[in-house]
Structures are given as structure tokens and as C-alpha cells.
C-alpha positions in Angstrom: 74.1 88.5 -53.8 70.6 90.1 -53.9 70.0 93.5 -55.2 67.5 95.9 -53.6 64.2 96.5 -55.4 63.8 99.9 -57.1 61.9 102.5 -55.0 59.5 104.9 -56.7 60.7 108.5 -56.0 58.9 110.5 -58.7 55.7 110.4 -60.7 55.2 113.1 -63.4 51.9 113.5 -65.3 51.8 115.8 -68.3 48.4 117.1 -69.4 46.6 119.7 -71.5 44.0 119.9 -68.6 46.3 121.0 -65.8 43.7 122.6 -63.5 41.1 119.7 -64.1 43.8 117.1 -63.3 44.9 119.0 -60.2 41.2 119.1 -59.0 40.7 115.4 -59.7 43.7 114.4 -57.5 42.7 117.0 -54.8 39.4 115.1 -54.6 41.4 112.1 -53.7 42.9 114.0 -50.7 46.1 115.3 -52.3 47.3 118.9 -51.6 49.4 120.6 -54.3 51.9 123.5 -54.2 52.6 125.6 -57.3 56.2 125.4 -58.5 58.5 126.7 -61.3 62.1 125.6 -61.7 64.1 128.3 -63.4 62.6 129.0 -66.8 60.5 125.9 -66.8 56.7 125.8 -66.9 54.5 126.4 -63.9 53.4 123.1 -62.5 52.0 121.5 -59.3 53.7 119.2 -56.8 52.7 117.0 -53.9 54.3 114.5 -51.6 52.8 110.9 -51.5 54.8 109.5 -48.5 58.3 109.7 -49.9 57.2 110.0 -53.5 57.0 113.3 -55.3 54.1 113.6 -57.7 54.2 116.5 -60.2 51.5 117.7 -62.7 53.0 119.5 -65.7 51.4 121.1 -68.7 51.8 119.0 -71.8 54.1 120.6 -74.4 52.2 122.4 -77.2 53.8 120.1 -79.8 53.1 116.9 -78.0 50.5 114.6 -79.5 49.0 113.0 -76.4 49.7 112.5 -72.7 52.2 109.9 -71.7 50.5 106.6 -70.7 50.9 105.6 -67.0 48.8 103.7 -64.5 48.6 104.9 -61.0 47.2 103.3 -57.8 46.4 105.1 -54.5 45.0 104.1 -51.2 42.2 106.5 -50.4 39.5 106.9 -47.7 36.8 107.8 -50.2 36.4 107.6 -54.0 36.3 110.7 -56.1 33.4 111.9 -58.2 34.9 110.3 -61.3 34.1 108.1 -64.2 34.2 104.5 -62.9 35.8 101.8 -65.1 35.1 99.2 -62.4 33.1 99.5 -59.2 34.5 98.9 -55.7 35.2 95.2 -55.3 37.2 92.9 -53.0 40.6 91.9 -54.2 43.7 90.3 -52.5 45.0 93.8 -51.8 41.7 95.1 -50.3 38.7 96.9 -51.8 39.6 98.3 -55.3 37.9 100.4 -58.0 39.3 101.8 -61.2 38.4 105.4 -62.3 39.5 107.6 -65.1 41.2 110.9 -64.6 40.5 113.9 -66.9 43.1 112.7 -69.5 41.6 109.2 -69.6 44.3 107.4 -67.5 43.1 104.5 -65.5 43.7 105.1 -61.8 43.3 102.3 -59.2 41.8 103.3 -55.9 42.3 101.1 -52.9 40.0 101.8 -50.0 41.9 102.4 -46.8 40.6 100.9 -43.6 39.0 103.3 -41.1 
């Protein structure tokens, strides 16, 4: 009996640079809404297809941001620090950039 593969439902990025991080991902075409759940911190949320992506402030006592690698299909690349330039791969044209917290973010150019 085969089991179904896991499906990504939520991506949470925690940062000390909340507004800069939000701006970076907005340059990739994402639109965020401001949210606050109960007494929790103000944060931003967007839908990526059926995936919720949230940007939260990093707790004051946290040492650094949680490591995570993200990949997005985009129609244009953001004004960001490139780790690798756009090049052909088996999955299409790909470049790697850094977000304001130094996370590597893979960008795959969408056709059209």
C-alpha cells in the first residue's frame, strides 16, 4: 500500500527585518495582508497557491533566523543579491538570490 506524499501547507519565516523581508517578497510578486492572532505578534501573510506563507518578527531572545530554503516560480527576478545568475536547469531557468536575512531563495523563471 502506497502512502501519499506530504503536501506543503505552511511556510513561516521569522526575522528581525520584517518590513525589509516583506518588501523583498513583494518584489517577487507576492501580496501580503497584516494579521494578528489573539495576543500574538503582528505579522504578514500571503497565499502561494494553496500554501500559506507568513512573515513573523523574530523573538527578541532568539539568536538567529531559522534556516530554510525556498523556491518560487517568478516572471521576473527581484533586485536582490545574486548567489548564482539565471541558468538553464532540468526544471527551467534558475537563479539563486539572498533575502534580507541571508536565506538562499531559488527563483525559477516562469514561461510567458
